[in-house]
C-alpha atoms as a printed R data frame, in Angstrom:
    type eleno elety resid chain resno      x       y       z
1   ATOM     1    CA   MET     A     1 39.180 -21.738 -47.032
2   ATOM     2    CA   GLY     A     2 42.398 -21.851 -45.035
3   ATOM     3    CA   GLU     A     3 43.131 -24.556 -42.474
4   ATOM     4    CA   MET     A     4 42.163 -23.438 -38.967
5   ATOM     5    CA   LYS     A     5 42.807 -26.657 -37.019
6   ATOM     6    CA   VAL     A     6 45.510 -26.609 -34.348
7   ATOM     7    CA   ASN     A     7 46.911 -29.220 -31.979
8   ATOM     8    CA   LEU     A     8 46.607 -28.284 -28.327
9   ATOM     9    CA   CYS     A     9 48.644 -30.535 -26.027
10  ATOM    10    CA   GLY     A    10 48.017 -33.589 -28.196
11  ATOM    11    CA   ILE     A    11 44.348 -32.907 -28.916
12  ATOM    12    CA   GLU     A    12 43.358 -31.483 -32.303
13  ATOM    13    CA   ILE     A    13 40.716 -28.748 -32.213
14  ATOM    14    CA   ASP     A    14 38.796 -27.320 -35.176
15  ATOM    15    CA   ASN     A    15 40.013 -23.764 -34.605
16  ATOM    16    CA   PRO     A    16 42.053 -21.916 -31.969
17  ATOM    17    CA   ILE     A    17 39.141 -19.993 -30.425
18  ATOM    18    CA   ILE     A    18 38.462 -20.825 -26.757
19  ATOM    19    CA   PRO     A    19 36.100 -18.714 -24.618
20  ATOM    20    CA   ALA     A    20 37.908 -18.016 -21.352
21  ATOM    21    CA   SER     A    21 36.945 -19.277 -17.924
22  ATOM    22    CA   GLY     A    22 34.569 -17.018 -16.047
23  ATOM    23    CA   THR     A    23 33.181 -15.466 -19.231
24  ATOM    24    CA   PHE     A    24 31.277 -18.435 -20.661
25  ATOM    25    CA   GLY     A    25 29.651 -20.105 -17.652
26  ATOM    26    CA   TYR     A    26 29.378 -23.850 -18.121
27  ATOM    27    CA   GLY     A    27 28.654 -23.427 -21.825
28  ATOM    28    CA   TYR     A    28 24.984 -24.281 -22.080
29  ATOM    29    CA   GLU     A    29 24.043 -20.679 -21.207
30  ATOM    30    CA   PHE     A    30 25.609 -19.553 -24.512
31  ATOM    31    CA   ALA     A    31 24.083 -22.487 -26.411
32  ATOM    32    CA   GLU     A    32 20.829 -20.521 -26.212
33  ATOM    33    CA   PHE     A    33 22.394 -17.977 -28.583
34  ATOM    34    CA   TYR     A    34 24.255 -20.219 -31.075
35  ATOM    35    CA   ASP     A    35 25.621 -23.714 -31.666
36  ATOM    36    CA   ILE     A    36 28.684 -23.704 -29.415
37  ATOM    37    CA   ASN     A    37 30.128 -26.706 -31.262
38  ATOM    38    CA   CYS     A    38 31.644 -24.151 -33.659
39  ATOM    39    CA   LEU     A    39 34.222 -23.388 -30.930
40  ATOM    40    CA   GLY     A    40 37.606 -25.043 -30.699
41  ATOM    41    CA   THR     A    41 36.636 -25.721 -27.089
42  ATOM    42    CA   PHE     A    42 35.965 -23.516 -24.064
43  ATOM    43    CA   SER     A    43 37.250 -23.220 -20.512
44  ATOM    44    CA   PHE     A    44 34.383 -23.522 -18.079
45  ATOM    45    CA   LYS     A    45 33.803 -21.484 -14.940
46  ATOM    46    CA   GLY     A    46 36.553 -21.750 -12.345
47  ATOM    47    CA   THR     A    47 35.714 -24.717 -10.130
48  ATOM    48    CA   THR     A    48 36.826 -25.316  -6.557
49  ATOM    49    CA   LYS     A    49 36.509 -28.202  -4.091
50  ATOM    50    CA   ASP     A    50 33.637 -26.592  -2.188
51  ATOM    51    CA   ALA     A    51 30.803 -24.323  -3.297
52  ATOM    52    CA   ARG     A    52 31.630 -20.607  -3.134
53  ATOM    53    CA   PHE     A    53 29.340 -17.586  -3.083
54  ATOM    54    CA   GLY     A    54 32.271 -15.410  -4.075
55  ATOM    55    CA   ASN     A    55 33.116 -11.871  -3.054
56  ATOM    56    CA   PRO     A    56 30.592  -9.322  -1.747
57  ATOM    57    CA   THR     A    57 28.855  -7.070  -4.265
58  ATOM    58    CA   PRO     A    58 29.311  -4.835  -6.188
59  ATOM    59    CA   ARG     A    59 31.830  -6.937  -8.122
60  ATOM    60    CA   ILE     A    60 32.083  -5.138 -11.474
61  ATOM    61    CA   ALA     A    61 33.491  -1.741 -12.440
62  ATOM    62    CA   GLU     A    62 33.567  -0.270 -15.938
63  ATOM    63    CA   CYS     A    63 36.802   1.190 -17.311
64  ATOM    64    CA   TYR     A    64 38.074   2.774 -20.499
65  ATOM    65    CA   ALA     A    65 38.516  -0.095 -22.969
66  ATOM    66    CA   GLY     A    66 37.938  -2.722 -20.319
67  ATOM    67    CA   MET     A    67 36.419  -3.731 -17.011
68  ATOM    68    CA   ILE     A    68 37.394  -4.701 -13.475
69  ATOM    69    CA   ASN     A    69 35.862  -7.721 -11.778
70  ATOM    70    CA   ALA     A    70 36.237  -9.350  -8.384
71  ATOM    71    CA   VAL     A    71 33.714 -12.179  -8.577
72  ATOM    72    CA   GLY     A    72 35.751 -14.423  -6.311
73  ATOM    73    CA   LEU     A    73 35.402 -17.851  -7.931
74  ATOM    74    CA   GLN     A    74 31.656 -18.167  -7.371
75  ATOM    75    CA   ASN     A    75 30.765 -21.756  -8.295
76  ATOM    76    CA   PRO     A    76 28.682 -24.694  -7.020
77  ATOM    77    CA   GLY     A    77 31.689 -26.859  -6.097
78  ATOM    78    CA   VAL     A    78 33.231 -29.737  -8.000
79  ATOM    79    CA   ASP     A    79 30.681 -32.380  -6.963
80  ATOM    80    CA   LYS     A    80 27.760 -30.404  -8.388
81  ATOM    81    CA   VAL     A    81 29.736 -29.456 -11.482
82  ATOM    82    CA   ILE     A    82 30.184 -33.174 -12.168
83  ATOM    83    CA   SER     A    83 26.650 -34.229 -11.239
84  ATOM    84    CA   GLU     A    84 24.691 -31.285 -12.678
85  ATOM    85    CA   GLU     A    85 26.674 -28.923 -14.911
86  ATOM    86    CA   LEU     A    86 28.511 -31.455 -17.097
87  ATOM    87    CA   PRO     A    87 25.361 -33.502 -17.893
88  ATOM    88    CA   ARG     A    88 23.632 -30.268 -18.942
89  ATOM    89    CA   LEU     A    89 26.601 -29.358 -21.115
90  ATOM    90    CA   ALA     A    90 26.597 -32.794 -22.759
91  ATOM    91    CA   LYS     A    91 23.199 -32.005 -24.279
92  ATOM    92    CA   CYS     A    92 24.595 -29.131 -26.345
93  ATOM    93    CA   PHE     A    93 28.376 -29.664 -26.697
94  ATOM    94    CA   ASN     A    94 29.919 -32.784 -28.223
95  ATOM    95    CA   LYS     A    95 33.591 -31.835 -27.965
96  ATOM    96    CA   LYS     A    96 36.126 -32.073 -25.159
97  ATOM    97    CA   VAL     A    97 35.862 -29.178 -22.709
98  ATOM    98    CA   MET     A    98 38.619 -27.477 -20.724
99  ATOM    99    CA   ALA     A    99 38.131 -27.656 -16.955
100 ATOM   100    CA   ASN     A   100 39.375 -24.628 -15.040
101 ATOM   101    CA   VAL     A   101 40.510 -25.531 -11.524
102 ATOM   102    CA   GLY     A   102 40.968 -23.184  -8.573
103 ATOM   103    CA   GLY     A   103 42.001 -23.847  -4.993
104 ATOM   104    CA   PHE     A   104 43.322 -22.449  -1.746
105 ATOM   105    CA   SER     A   105 45.819 -25.173  -0.890
106 ATOM   106    CA   VAL     A   106 47.814 -27.834  -2.720
107 ATOM   107    CA   GLU     A   107 45.411 -30.468  -1.410
108 ATOM   108    CA   GLU     A   108 42.367 -28.637  -2.785
109 ATOM   109    CA   TYR     A   109 43.895 -28.294  -6.241
110 ATOM   110    CA   VAL     A   110 44.780 -31.991  -6.321
111 ATOM   111    CA   TYR     A   111 41.360 -33.078  -5.050
112 ATOM   112    CA   THR     A   112 39.396 -31.032  -7.605
113 ATOM   113    CA   ALA     A   113 41.706 -31.777 -10.534
114 ATOM   114    CA   SER     A   114 41.662 -35.514  -9.781
115 ATOM   115    CA   LEU     A   115 37.851 -35.657  -9.878
116 ATOM   116    CA   LEU     A   116 37.582 -33.650 -13.103
117 ATOM   117    CA   ASP     A   117 40.353 -35.733 -14.686
118 ATOM   118    CA   LYS     A   118 38.043 -38.775 -14.487
119 ATOM   119    CA   GLN     A   119 35.284 -37.121 -16.555
120 ATOM   120    CA   ASP     A   120 35.131 -38.223 -20.205
121 ATOM   121    CA   GLN     A   121 33.947 -34.767 -21.287
122 ATOM   122    CA   VAL     A   122 37.095 -33.092 -19.959
123 ATOM   123    CA   GLY     A   123 40.021 -32.859 -22.365
124 ATOM   124    CA   TRP     A   124 42.370 -30.499 -20.524
125 ATOM   125    CA   LEU     A   125 42.826 -29.249 -16.967
126 ATOM   126    CA   GLU     A   126 43.556 -25.509 -16.793
127 ATOM   127    CA   ILE     A   127 45.042 -24.865 -13.355
128 ATOM   128    CA   ASN     A   128 44.490 -21.291 -12.205
129 ATOM   129    CA   ILE     A   129 47.531 -20.675 -10.020
130 ATOM   130    CA   SER     A   130 46.456 -17.068  -9.470
131 ATOM   131    CA   CYS     A   131 44.391 -18.166  -6.440
132 ATOM   132    CA   PRO     A   132 45.591 -17.073  -2.978
133 ATOM   133    CA   ASN     A   133 47.616 -19.495  -0.900
134 ATOM   134    CA   VAL     A   134 45.835 -19.330   2.467
135 ATOM   135    CA   HIS     A   135 48.786 -21.060   4.148
136 ATOM   136    CA   ALA     A   136 51.224 -18.381   3.013
137 ATOM   137    CA   GLY     A   137 49.539 -15.198   4.142
138 ATOM   138    CA   GLY     A   138 47.219 -14.960   1.144
139 ATOM   139    CA   THR     A   139 49.888 -14.561  -1.528
140 ATOM   140    CA   ASN     A   140 49.085 -16.103  -4.911
141 ATOM   141    CA   PHE     A   141 50.594 -19.501  -5.714
142 ATOM   142    CA   GLY     A   142 51.491 -18.137  -9.141
143 ATOM   143    CA   SER     A   143 53.425 -15.177  -7.767
144 ATOM   144    CA   SER     A   144 56.516 -17.258  -7.048
145 ATOM   145    CA   GLU     A   145 58.424 -19.922  -8.960
146 ATOM   146    CA   ASN     A   146 58.336 -22.289  -5.970
147 ATOM   147    CA   GLY     A   147 54.599 -21.862  -5.406
148 ATOM   148    CA   ALA     A   148 53.779 -22.377  -9.071
149 ATOM   149    CA   TYR     A   149 56.050 -25.424  -9.272
150 ATOM   150    CA   GLU     A   150 54.518 -26.962  -6.155
151 ATOM   151    CA   ILE     A   151 50.942 -26.782  -7.430
152 ATOM   152    CA   ILE     A   152 51.608 -28.003 -10.969
153 ATOM   153    CA   SER     A   153 53.925 -30.780  -9.816
154 ATOM   154    CA   ALA     A   154 51.333 -32.075  -7.340
155 ATOM   155    CA   VAL     A   155 48.493 -31.925  -9.867
156 ATOM   156    CA   LYS     A   156 50.527 -33.645 -12.595
157 ATOM   157    CA   LYS     A   157 51.229 -36.570 -10.280
158 ATOM   158    CA   SER     A   158 47.498 -37.064  -9.666
159 ATOM   159    CA   VAL     A   159 46.010 -36.778 -13.176
160 ATOM   160    CA   ASN     A   160 46.400 -38.246 -16.648
161 ATOM   161    CA   LYS     A   161 45.032 -35.484 -18.872
162 ATOM   162    CA   PRO     A   162 47.040 -32.493 -20.154
163 ATOM   163    CA   VAL     A   163 47.678 -29.842 -17.510
164 ATOM   164    CA   ILE     A   164 47.732 -26.189 -18.562
165 ATOM   165    CA   ALA     A   165 49.000 -23.660 -16.018
166 ATOM   166    CA   LYS     A   166 47.150 -20.334 -16.124
167 ATOM   167    CA   LEU     A   167 49.631 -17.591 -15.292
168 ATOM   168    CA   SER     A   168 49.146 -14.220 -13.637
169 ATOM   169    CA   PRO     A   169 50.740 -11.106 -15.189
170 ATOM   170    CA   ASN     A   170 51.035  -9.543 -11.730
171 ATOM   171    CA   VAL     A   171 54.560 -10.828 -11.220
172 ATOM   172    CA   THR     A   172 58.072  -9.484 -11.656
173 ATOM   173    CA   ASP     A   173 59.144 -12.084 -14.244
174 ATOM   174    CA   ILE     A   174 56.443 -14.139 -15.968
175 ATOM   175    CA   VAL     A   175 59.072 -16.036 -17.972
176 ATOM   176    CA   ALA     A   176 60.570 -17.422 -14.766
177 ATOM   177    CA   ILE     A   177 57.122 -18.603 -13.626
178 ATOM   178    CA   ALA     A   178 56.475 -20.217 -17.028
179 ATOM   179    CA   LYS     A   179 59.791 -22.065 -16.893
180 ATOM   180    CA   ALA     A   180 58.993 -23.246 -13.356
181 ATOM   181    CA   VAL     A   181 55.662 -24.804 -14.378
182 ATOM   182    CA   GLU     A   182 57.286 -26.354 -17.455
183 ATOM   183    CA   ASP     A   183 59.888 -27.935 -15.173
184 ATOM   184    CA   ALA     A   184 57.027 -29.151 -12.964
185 ATOM   185    CA   GLY     A   185 55.568 -31.056 -15.910
186 ATOM   186    CA   ALA     A   186 52.945 -28.664 -17.294
187 ATOM   187    CA   ASP     A   187 51.798 -29.623 -20.779
188 ATOM   188    CA   GLY     A   188 50.994 -26.014 -21.647
189 ATOM   189    CA   VAL     A   189 50.559 -22.504 -20.240
190 ATOM   190    CA   SER     A   190 47.784 -19.960 -20.676
191 ATOM   191    CA   LEU     A   191 48.370 -16.240 -20.212
192 ATOM   192    CA   ILE     A   192 47.681 -13.599 -19.266
193 ATOM   193    CA   ASN     A   193 45.156 -13.659 -16.477
194 ATOM   194    CA   THR     A   194 43.815 -10.239 -15.483
195 ATOM   195    CA   LEU     A   195 45.959  -7.326 -14.367
196 ATOM   196    CA   LEU     A   196 45.197  -5.786 -10.978
197 ATOM   197    CA   GLY     A   197 43.074  -2.643 -11.188
198 ATOM   198    CA   MET     A   198 40.922  -0.264  -9.176
199 ATOM   199    CA   ARG     A   199 38.255   2.419  -9.679
200 ATOM   200    CA   ILE     A   200 37.063   5.052  -7.195
201 ATOM   201    CA   ASP     A   201 33.576   6.607  -7.147
202 ATOM   202    CA   LEU     A   202 34.038  10.383  -7.053
203 ATOM   203    CA   ARG     A   203 30.682  10.945  -5.341
204 ATOM   204    CA   THR     A   204 31.166   8.500  -2.487
205 ATOM   205    CA   ARG     A   205 34.967   8.694  -2.481
206 ATOM   206    CA   LYS     A   206 35.043   4.939  -2.044
207 ATOM   207    CA   PRO     A   207 36.207   2.100  -4.300
208 ATOM   208    CA   VAL     A   208 33.564   1.143  -6.873
209 ATOM   209    CA   ILE     A   209 33.779  -2.576  -6.059
210 ATOM   210    CA   ALA     A   210 33.432  -4.014  -2.571
211 ATOM   211    CA   ASN     A   211 36.741  -5.858  -2.842
212 ATOM   212    CA   LYS     A   212 38.465  -2.497  -3.552
213 ATOM   213    CA   MET     A   213 40.680  -4.028  -6.248
214 ATOM   214    CA   GLY     A   214 39.970  -6.589  -8.949
215 ATOM   215    CA   GLY     A   215 41.036  -8.117 -12.227
216 ATOM   216    CA   PHE     A   216 41.380  -5.640 -15.099
217 ATOM   217    CA   SER     A   217 40.568  -7.129 -18.500
218 ATOM   218    CA   GLY     A   218 39.520  -6.016 -21.971
219 ATOM   219    CA   PRO     A   219 41.145  -4.469 -25.074
220 ATOM   220    CA   ALA     A   220 43.335  -2.129 -23.012
221 ATOM   221    CA   ILE     A   221 45.514  -5.019 -21.819
222 ATOM   222    CA   PHE     A   222 46.024  -6.603 -25.264
223 ATOM   223    CA   PRO     A   223 49.519  -5.117 -25.921
224 ATOM   224    CA   VAL     A   224 50.692  -6.332 -22.501
225 ATOM   225    CA   ALA     A   225 49.336  -9.804 -23.260
226 ATOM   226    CA   VAL     A   226 51.023  -9.942 -26.671
227 ATOM   227    CA   ARG     A   227 54.341  -8.966 -25.106
228 ATOM   228    CA   MET     A   228 54.131 -11.580 -22.372
229 ATOM   229    CA   VAL     A   229 52.992 -14.336 -24.753
230 ATOM   230    CA   TYR     A   230 55.935 -13.503 -27.019
231 ATOM   231    CA   GLN     A   231 58.390 -13.640 -24.118
232 ATOM   232    CA   VAL     A   232 57.044 -16.921 -22.747
233 ATOM   233    CA   ALA     A   233 56.630 -18.642 -26.126
234 ATOM   234    CA   ASN     A   234 60.285 -17.989 -26.872
235 ATOM   235    CA   ALA     A   235 61.385 -19.342 -23.490
236 ATOM   236    CA   VAL     A   236 59.448 -22.617 -23.170
237 ATOM   237    CA   LYS     A   237 58.907 -25.652 -25.386
238 ATOM   238    CA   ILE     A   238 55.291 -26.324 -24.384
239 ATOM   239    CA   PRO     A   239 52.230 -24.792 -26.132
240 ATOM   240    CA   VAL     A   240 51.040 -21.342 -25.115
241 ATOM   241    CA   ILE     A   241 47.415 -20.220 -25.046
242 ATOM   242    CA   GLY     A   242 47.285 -16.445 -25.428
243 ATOM   243    CA   MET     A   243 44.603 -14.302 -23.847
244 ATOM   244    CA   GLY     A   244 44.045 -10.757 -22.729
245 ATOM   245    CA   GLY     A   245 41.855  -8.293 -24.619
246 ATOM   246    CA   ILE     A   246 41.259 -10.402 -27.734
247 ATOM   247    CA   SER     A   247 38.163  -9.154 -29.534
248 ATOM   248    CA   SER     A   248 38.722  -9.722 -33.272
249 ATOM   249    CA   ALA     A   249 40.109 -12.179 -35.796
250 ATOM   250    CA   GLU     A   250 43.016  -9.790 -36.368
251 ATOM   251    CA   ASP     A   251 43.842  -9.999 -32.650
252 ATOM   252    CA   VAL     A   252 43.923 -13.793 -32.962
253 ATOM   253    CA   ILE     A   253 46.444 -13.633 -35.818
254 ATOM   254    CA   GLU     A   254 48.622 -11.175 -33.894
255 ATOM   255    CA   MET     A   255 48.590 -13.353 -30.778
256 ATOM   256    CA   MET     A   256 49.497 -16.456 -32.778
257 ATOM   257    CA   LEU     A   257 52.352 -14.625 -34.489
258 ATOM   258    CA   ALA     A   258 53.601 -13.816 -30.973
259 ATOM   259    CA   GLY     A   259 53.685 -17.544 -30.241
260 ATOM   260    CA   ALA     A   260 50.223 -18.679 -29.179
261 ATOM   261    CA   THR     A   261 48.974 -22.065 -30.381
262 ATOM   262    CA   ALA     A   262 45.411 -21.105 -29.411
263 ATOM   263    CA   VAL     A   263 43.707 -18.102 -27.847
264 ATOM   264    CA   GLU     A   264 41.117 -17.486 -25.168
265 ATOM   265    CA   VAL     A   265 38.460 -14.813 -25.585
266 ATOM   266    CA   GLY     A   266 37.319 -13.309 -22.298
267 ATOM   267    CA   ALA     A   267 35.770  -9.891 -21.686
268 ATOM   268    CA   ALA     A   268 34.474  -9.706 -25.267
269 ATOM   269    CA   ASN     A   269 31.963 -12.476 -24.435
270 ATOM   270    CA   LEU     A   270 30.513 -10.355 -21.644
271 ATOM   271    CA   ILE     A   271 29.985  -7.421 -24.004
272 ATOM   272    CA   ASN     A   272 28.650  -9.463 -26.925
273 ATOM   273    CA   PRO     A   273 27.519 -13.083 -26.402
274 ATOM   274    CA   TYR     A   274 28.239 -13.767 -30.088
275 ATOM   275    CA   ALA     A   275 31.837 -12.489 -29.887
276 ATOM   276    CA   SER     A   276 33.620 -15.854 -30.091
277 ATOM   277    CA   LYS     A   277 31.382 -17.068 -32.933
278 ATOM   278    CA   GLN     A   278 31.940 -13.860 -34.886
279 ATOM   279    CA   ILE     A   279 35.711 -14.186 -34.514
280 ATOM   280    CA   ILE     A   280 35.537 -17.742 -35.895
281 ATOM   281    CA   ASP     A   281 33.303 -16.587 -38.761
282 ATOM   282    CA   ASP     A   282 35.723 -13.749 -39.584
283 ATOM   283    CA   LEU     A   283 38.924 -15.814 -39.451
284 ATOM   284    CA   PRO     A   284 38.808 -17.267 -43.011
285 ATOM   285    CA   ALA     A   285 38.565 -13.806 -44.582
286 ATOM   286    CA   VAL     A   286 41.327 -12.413 -42.387
287 ATOM   287    CA   MET     A   287 43.537 -15.405 -43.194
288 ATOM   288    CA   LYS     A   288 42.937 -14.803 -46.905
289 ATOM   289    CA   LYS     A   289 43.707 -11.083 -46.513
290 ATOM   290    CA   TYR     A   290 47.105 -11.856 -44.978
291 ATOM   291    CA   LYS     A   291 47.807 -14.833 -47.256
292 ATOM   292    CA   ILE     A   292 47.687 -17.413 -44.461
293 ATOM   293    CA   GLU     A   293 46.842 -20.911 -45.684
294 ATOM   294    CA   ASN     A   294 47.341 -22.765 -42.398
295 ATOM   295    CA   LEU     A   295 47.172 -21.213 -38.928
296 ATOM   296    CA   ARG     A   296 49.743 -23.666 -37.596
297 ATOM   297    CA   ASP     A   297 52.324 -22.097 -39.909
298 ATOM   298    CA   ILE     A   298 52.155 -18.673 -38.256
299 ATOM   299    CA   ILE     A   299 52.728 -19.756 -34.643
300 ATOM   300    CA   LYS     A   300 55.884 -17.996 -33.420
301 ATOM   301    CA   GLY     A   301 55.917 -16.098 -36.689
302 ATOM   302    CA   VAL     A   302 57.762 -13.153 -35.165
303 ATOM   303    CA   LYS     A   303 61.429 -13.420 -34.169
């Protein structure tokens, strides 16, 4: 069997497969289906300072080769995540977990990240800079180099664990944003978050989801994700986590050739709860098929 271990921001993981935030809950929900310790790690549900109900329903719309969601960071708040969710997770997952952090101001990001940084179970802090900046008219922090730099710089000064900036594809130049967070001290970047999409109900002539627009994910966005990962990986020196439409072991190999050190599996988990496990199970055979002895050797395999 080929070697599947990779080093992610100084922490070695058994394989590069990471279920993406928002598609894997707090982990223990999927432990009812299989032993989640087979994963490299996973990024738990986006967590904010205060509890959030999220956006009004309906929140989901089906699409060709994908889906649109506008859940709106529904979560119990960081205090309950620490007091209730992490202890539950500890009963079924013995590896370091990735904490996904959201916020609506610099202070909120710093507050939440600082608390999660103190938890032994947490190995990495994935900072979702796609959240709206309520002090700047609702624009996303990650939509500008200055906004992205400000958040990551502030978080880095308040934590000790590796900081991974999760980037939005809904920008003019994702490479410029990636360079900005690298300059701010980010230890890694993850991309791409969802594209912006919309569906309209022909019978009601109204948007399908209450929020009108939402995040478009699934296999349809995979080529866009590969392109952006390739561009960013060749522009920064920090590790890249690739995501966006990954649903097979072959997709993992392609994303790593584009420059990803690890990958996150998102929408596929919502279609098939065994998706991430099946990808891990399939990887050895796919590696053998393409004569890959060590996954680390193929990172940035395309020039």
